N, C-alpha and C positions, 0 to 999 in steps of 0.2 A: 361385347360381352364383358363381364367382370371376372377376371381371373388373375391370381398372382403371377401367372406366366407372363402377363404383359410387362410387369416390372423386371422379371428375370431376363426377358428378351433384350432389355436395355443394356445388359452386360455383354461386352464384346466376347468374353470367354464363357458364354452360356453353356449349360449342360446339354447333352445330346437329346434328352426327352423334350426339352423346350424347343430345341432346334427342329425336332421332328414335326411338332404340331404347328409351329409358326411358319414353317416353310411349305406346309401342305396347302397347295392352291390358295395362296394369299389373296389373289384378286377375287376369287369366288367367295372366300371367307369374309373379306371386307365388304363385298357387295351384299352378302347375306346380312351382315350386321347393320349396314346402312338401311336396307329395306325393312328389316324387322323393327329397328329403332324408330324409323320414320313413321311406319304404320301405327306403332304403339303410341308415339308422341301425338300424332294427329287425333287418334281416337280417345286418348286420355283427356286432351284439351276439350274435345267435343263433349265428353261425358261431364266435365266440370262446368261447362257454360250453361247459363239458364236457358230454359226451353219455352217456346211459345205454347200457350194453352194451359200452362200451369197456373192454377188459381193462387194469387198472392195471399199469404196468411201472415199474421203477426208472428214475427220470429221470436222464439223463446230465448231465454238467457243463454249466453254462450256456455259451452261445455268443453272441458279439456279433451274428452274423447273425440269430438268433432274436429277440434283443432289438430289433434294428432293424426287423424285420417287425412286431413288436407296436407299436412307436412309430409306424410309418406308419399302422397302423389307428387308433391313438389320435388322431393328427392329423386323419384323415378324419372320425372321430366328432365331435370338437370343432368342426371346420369345418362339418359338417352341422348341428350344433346352432346355430351362428351364423347359417346360412342360414334355418333355421326361425324363429328369434327375429326376425331382421330382416324377413322377409317377413310374419310374423304382425302385427308392428306396422304395417307398410305397409297391410295389409288392414284391420286393426281400427281404425286411427286415421288416416284419410285427411287430415283437417284438420291434424293434427300434422305430417304429411309435407309438406303443401302450403306450410307456412311456410318451407321450405328455399329456395323460389324468391323469397322476399321479400328484397330487398337491404338496405333500411333497416329494421331491426327490433331490438327489445330482447330478445326471447326467443332464447337461445342453445342451448336444449335440442334443438331439431330438428337443428341442424347438428352438435351434439355427438354425438347418436345416429347420424346419418348417417356421420360420420367414424369414430366408434368401432366401429360394426358392420362397416363396410367394411374397416377395418384388422384387425379380429379374423379375418375370413374370409381376407383376403390373407395374414396372418402364418401362420395354421395350414396353409394349402395350400402356401405357399412352404416352410415347414419340412418338409412331407411330400415336396416335390420334392427338397430337400437330403438327407433321409433316404434316399430312393430312390437318389440318387447315391452316398451312403455305402454302401448295400447292394451296389451294383455294385463299388465299390472294395474293400469288405471281402471279397466273394466271390473276387475275384482274389488278394487278399493271403492269404486263408486257404489257397487251393490252393498258393500259393507259400510257405506256412508263415511268413509275415511279419506275421501279425495274430493277435490273441487277444482275450480278454475285456477286457484292460486298455485296448485301443484305443477302447473305447466312450466313454471320457472325452473323447478327442480328437474323436470324432464329435459328441458333445454340444456341445462348444465351437464346432466349425465350423458345425454345423447351426443352432443357436439364435443364435449370434453373427451369422452372415451373414444369416439370415432377419430378425432384428430390425434390423440395420444397414441393409439394403437397403430394408426397409419404412419405417423412420423417415426415411431419406434421401429416398426417393421422395415421401413425403407432405410433408416439409418443403419440397422444391423445388416441389411442386405448389401448395401453399398460401402460398408466399412472395409478398409480405410479409404478406398477411392473407387470410382465407378469402373476403372479399368481392371481392378483386382477382385471384384465381387464374384460370387459363385465359384470360388476356389474350393469350397467344401460345404458339406451340409450344415455346418455350424453357422453359415451365413444365411442359407435358404430356409431352414426349418423354422426359426423364430418368425420370419416374414410370413410364412404360410400359416403359422398358428395365429398370429395377430389378424390375418385376413379372414380366416374361417371361424374364429372364436365367436363373433356375434351371430353368424349364420347357424352354427351348431347350438348356440344358446336358444335361439328362436325355435329350432326344431325340437329340442328336448324339453324346454321349460314352458313355452307357450301352450302346448296341449294340456299340461297339468293345470295351468292357471285358468284356461278356458273351461275345463271340466269343473273346477271348483266354483267358477263364476256361475255356470249353469245350475249347479246344485244350490248355490246361494240365492239365485233368482227364484227357484222353486219354493224355497223356504220363505222368501219375501212375499211371493204371491199368496201363499197359504196364510201367512200371518196377517194379511189385510183384513179378512173377514172370517178367518178360521175355516174356510172351505177352499177346495181346489177344483174348480169347475172345468168344463171342456174348453172354455175360452182361455182360461189361464194356462191350461195344458198346451193349447195351440200356440200361445204367445211364447211359452218357454221353449217349445220345439222350434219355433222360428229363430229364436236367439241362438239355439244350439246349431241349427243349420247354417246360420250366418258365420259362426266361428269355424265350422267345418269347411265352408267355402274358402275362408281366408287361409287356413292351413293347407287346403288342397292346392290352391294357387301357388303358395310358397314352395310346396314339395315339388310340384310340376316344374317350376321355373329353375330350381336350384339343385335338385337331386343329380342332374347330369354333371354338375360341377364336382360334386363329391366323388362320383364314379370316375370321372375323367382324371381327377387328381390322384386317386388311388392307383389307377392304371399307370399313370406317368411316374409315380414314385416307385412302383414295382419295376418299371423299365430302367429307372435310374440305378437301381440296385444291381442290375445285370452288367456283366463285364462288356457285353456287346449287344446293343439293342437291335441290331440288324440280323441277328441269327434267325434262321427259319422257324425254330419252335416258338418264337415270339411273334410270329406273323399275325395270329389272331388277336393277340393283345394290342399290337400296333394298330390293327384295323379298328378295334373297338375304341381305342383312344382317339383316333382320327374322327370316327363317327360321332362320338360324344362331344368332340371339340366343335363340330359343325352344329350339333344340336344346341350347344350352349349359345352359339351366336344367334340362334333363332329365339330361344326361350327366355334368356336373361333380359333382353330389352322389352319383351312382351309383358313382363310383370306389371308395369305401370297400368296398362289398359285392363288386364285381368283383375287387378286389385280394385279398380273402380267398379267393375261388374260385381265383385264380391261385396264392396262397400255400399254402393248405391243402387245396384241393378242397372238394367239398360234404360237410359234416360231419353232416348229417341234422337231423331235427326233435326227436328225443327228448333233452330237456335234463335233465342230472343236476344238481340244485340243491345237492347235498352238495359242499362245498368239498374239493378235493384238488389236489395238484400236477398240472398238466396237461402232458402230454408233447407237445412239438412233433413232428408226424408224421415229418418228414424226419430227425429225430434218432434215431428208434427203431431204425434199421438198425445203428448202431454199438453201441447199448446192448444189443440182443438178442444180438448176436454176442459182445460182450465177456463178457456174463453166461453164455451158454450154451456157447460154444465154447472158453473159456479152459481150459487144462489146467494142473494143478499141476506145479510145477517139481520134478524129482527132486533129492534132497539129496546124491547122490553124484557130481555132475558135477565135473569139474576146474574150476579157477578161470577159466581163459581161455575154456573152452566156455560156462560160465555167463554170463560177461560178454558174450560174443558173442550168446547167445540173448536176453539182457536188452535189448541195443541193438536187435536185430531186432524184438523184441516192442514196444518203445517206438516205433520207427519205423512199425511196422504199425498201432499204435493211433492215432498222429498222422495217418496217411493215412486211416484209417477215419473219424476225427473230421472231417477236412476234406471228405471226400466226402459224409458223412451230412448236413452242414449245407446242402449244395447240392442234394441229391436230391429227387426229385418228392414233393410232399405227399400225393398220392393213395395210399391204403393198398392198393389192388387190385394184386396181384402183387408187393407190396413184400417180404413175408416169403419168398415163393418165390424171388425174386431174391437175397435176403439169404442164404438157406441154400445156394443152388446155386452162387453166384459164388465162385470161389477167393479173391477179394480179401477176403472176409469169413470165411474159414475160420480155425480156430485155428492159431497158429504156435508 
């Protein structure tokens, strides 16, 4: 799982709350992390592989939104691999990990492994948070026709730059002036926790606002095409809204336990003695949420693919081919099937007007198709029946 407690455990003089959760059934906890991360990793890769029986279609032009969704899955896969590696070492070499608690020692490899593995997990999941934020921003900008594939370069700079900067800054403040003297006070730990949870809280608070504004903009865009808002357009807008809801639901399910656990542990840290009997229920709640984190955090990768693509099935096609992003198929099918050849005997002004109308129609189709529901059920029916996808 991804928690700033992983980095604070690398301090030999760690606080009592961190000691409480990290020493609670470590074999069981590491086994839970390995099992959950392995299942999520396998199912995520299965979801992303091409499937047999899918009719190949011409792939539309690449979009920044589809690229962002793929990068989110990659961050989850790499973060899950970090969890599996870290937990496997903890289970396989308990004596190696025990050396982390020794203050005066000459072997630096246990601490290097502890810090390195914790930073790897934190960096990849923080980057995933930033990419999810970029997806919400890009969805809104695409509908407003203010974004395109070129903006992916800016998203890369923002995501990786902020993820690396916050991770390095938090670790540097935590371990200042040295690894053996960290966690001597909250002035070391608090900045580290802020830099860790800042992107998570940003997604929780800002993404719902951006998604809601995007849905409103989609409704206006659909109405503006023909000046009407039919049942098909309403269904398409509802599908986009449900898709955004599923993305936020997965995020809340996977990470709300982290916020609850961290709040409980901070409360325990403020107490003079966390082993007092009145604090028993709080200690139990902290330990329970700690185990829940080990289950839910790694499962984010697979659950996100369900929210992005829907269930793609078990039949894998190992033959390589360009894989079509499901929600982009709506514009590609209509552009290929419903486009009519332009007559050659039009007057110049009529031809220019039709060209502008067709270009605007295609831009609207591209914007909507990037946001539409990934499930293929009912997609072709909606595509063919909706006036917004008819030939112009």
